matplotlib code that plots the C-alpha trace (Angstrom):
import matplotlib.pyplot as plt

x = [14.1, 14.5, 16.3, 19.6, 21.9, 25.5, 25.8, 29.3, 28.8, 27.2, 23.2, 22.0, 20.4, 20.9, 25.1, 26.7, 24.8, 25.6, 26.7, 23.8, 27.6, 29.1, 25.2, 25.3, 28.5, 27.4, 24.2, 25.7, 28.8, 25.4, 25.0, 27.4, 28.3, 25.5, 23.4, 24.3, 21.6, 20.2, 20.3, 17.1, 16.9, 14.6, 11.5, 11.2, 8.9, 9.0, 7.9, 5.0, 5.9, 8.9, 10.2, 10.0, 10.9, 8.3, 10.4, 7.7, 8.0, 6.0, 6.4, 5.1, 5.7, 3.4, -0.3, 1.4, 1.2, 2.3, 4.0, 4.7, 6.9, 7.8, 10.1, 9.9, 13.2, 13.4, 15.2, 18.3, 17.9, 17.4, 14.0, 11.6, 8.3, 7.9, 4.7, 3.5, 0.9, -0.3, -3.0, -4.6, -4.8, -7.1, -8.2, -6.0, -2.9, -3.1, -3.8, -0.8, 1.5, 0.2, 1.2, 4.7, 5.2, 4.1, 7.0, 9.1, 8.7, 8.5, 12.2, 13.3, 12.2, 13.2, 16.6, 17.5, 19.1, 16.9, 19.3, 18.8, 15.4, 15.7, 17.9, 15.5, 13.0, 15.0, 15.0, 11.1, 9.0, 5.7, 3.2, 3.5, 7.1, 9.2, 10.9, 10.9, 10.6, 9.9, 13.0, 16.3, 17.8, 15.3, 15.3, 13.6, 11.8, 11.0, 7.9, 6.4, 8.3, 11.1, 11.0, 10.0, 13.4, 15.6, 13.5, 14.7, 18.5, 18.4, 18.2, 20.9, 24.0, 23.3]
y = [-49.7, -53.1, -55.9, -55.6, -57.5, -59.0, -57.0, -54.1, -51.3, -47.5, -49.0, -44.7, -43.3, -45.8, -46.1, -49.3, -52.4, -54.1, -58.5, -60.2, -62.0, -58.4, -57.9, -60.7, -59.9, -56.8, -57.5, -60.1, -58.6, -55.1, -58.1, -59.0, -55.7, -54.8, -52.2, -49.4, -49.4, -47.4, -47.6, -48.4, -49.1, -50.7, -48.5, -46.7, -45.6, -41.4, -41.2, -40.2, -37.3, -34.7, -31.2, -29.6, -27.0, -24.6, -21.7, -19.4, -18.6, -16.5, -16.7, -12.9, -10.3, -10.0, -10.4, -13.7, -17.5, -18.1, -21.8, -23.0, -26.5, -28.1, -30.4, -32.8, -34.9, -37.7, -37.7, -38.0, -34.5, -36.2, -34.8, -37.8, -36.2, -32.9, -31.1, -28.9, -25.8, -23.2, -21.3, -19.1, -22.7, -25.1, -28.3, -29.9, -28.7, -29.2, -32.6, -32.9, -31.3, -32.8, -36.4, -34.9, -34.3, -38.0, -39.4, -37.3, -37.9, -42.1, -41.8, -40.0, -43.2, -45.4, -43.6, -40.5, -37.6, -34.2, -33.0, -35.6, -35.6, -31.8, -32.5, -34.3, -31.3, -28.0, -26.7, -27.8, -25.8, -24.0, -21.5, -19.7, -19.0, -15.8, -13.9, -15.0, -13.1, -13.1, -16.1, -15.9, -17.1, -18.0, -15.3, -16.8, -19.9, -22.1, -23.6, -24.0, -27.5, -25.4, -23.6, -26.1, -27.9, -24.8, -23.8, -27.7, -26.8, -24.2, -26.3, -28.3, -25.6, -26.2]
z = [10.9, 9.3, 10.7, 12.2, 9.9, 9.4, 7.3, 8.4, 6.0, 6.8, 6.3, 5.4, 8.0, 11.1, 11.4, 10.6, 11.3, 14.3, 13.6, 15.8, 17.5, 18.4, 19.6, 22.2, 23.5, 24.8, 26.3, 28.2, 29.3, 30.0, 32.0, 33.9, 35.6, 38.5, 38.3, 41.1, 43.4, 45.4, 49.5, 50.6, 54.6, 56.3, 57.7, 60.3, 63.2, 64.0, 67.4, 68.6, 70.0, 68.0, 67.7, 64.8, 62.9, 60.7, 57.7, 55.5, 52.1, 50.0, 45.8, 44.7, 47.5, 49.8, 48.2, 46.8, 47.3, 50.6, 52.1, 55.5, 55.7, 59.1, 58.7, 61.9, 63.5, 65.5, 69.1, 67.4, 65.2, 61.9, 59.5, 59.2, 58.1, 56.1, 55.6, 53.5, 54.0, 51.5, 51.2, 48.4, 45.8, 45.2, 47.2, 44.1, 44.1, 47.8, 47.7, 45.3, 47.9, 50.0, 47.7, 47.6, 51.3, 51.9, 49.5, 50.8, 54.5, 53.7, 51.7, 54.7, 57.3, 54.3, 54.8, 52.4, 53.8, 53.4, 50.8, 48.9, 48.6, 48.4, 45.8, 43.5, 43.4, 42.3, 39.5, 38.3, 36.5, 37.3, 38.2, 40.4, 40.0, 40.6, 42.8, 46.9, 50.0, 54.0, 53.6, 54.9, 51.7, 49.1, 47.5, 43.8, 42.1, 39.0, 40.7, 44.4, 44.5, 43.6, 46.1, 48.9, 47.4, 48.4, 51.8, 52.6, 51.3, 53.0, 56.3, 56.0, 54.5, 50.6]

ax = plt.figure().add_subplot(projection="3d")
ax.plot(x, y, z, "-o")
ax.set_aspect("equal")
plt.show()
């Protein structure tokens, strides 16, 4: 590459050159538009005593990887905390899932919906993956994280 010039002829593979005035005008216009900012409410402390819903599934059949998801609900029935328990996984992997669950819980406590949280997880790919048993609606997943997203989505009827 080279410097941007006021030359308007095609400059090889870089496409047409852009005049500095045009570039400055485009940048000013871009900064004049407000960028979309996700809604992020103030933190709401979950109640100390709360109802919860626990669901279970396995990746890979009866001998596969068992996953339990618990969704804690506030007094109004809104999800406020998520925990993930896995079996047959190492400490590092369980720790990463604990960190994921803490991040999802923080999102819920700041106003994100369970559907928004689930959408961010669905489609993430890594092993173990494959056939899912033990869940009423989820039959396959691309990873444990994808399975968590699908299980959460099933709870909100997506």
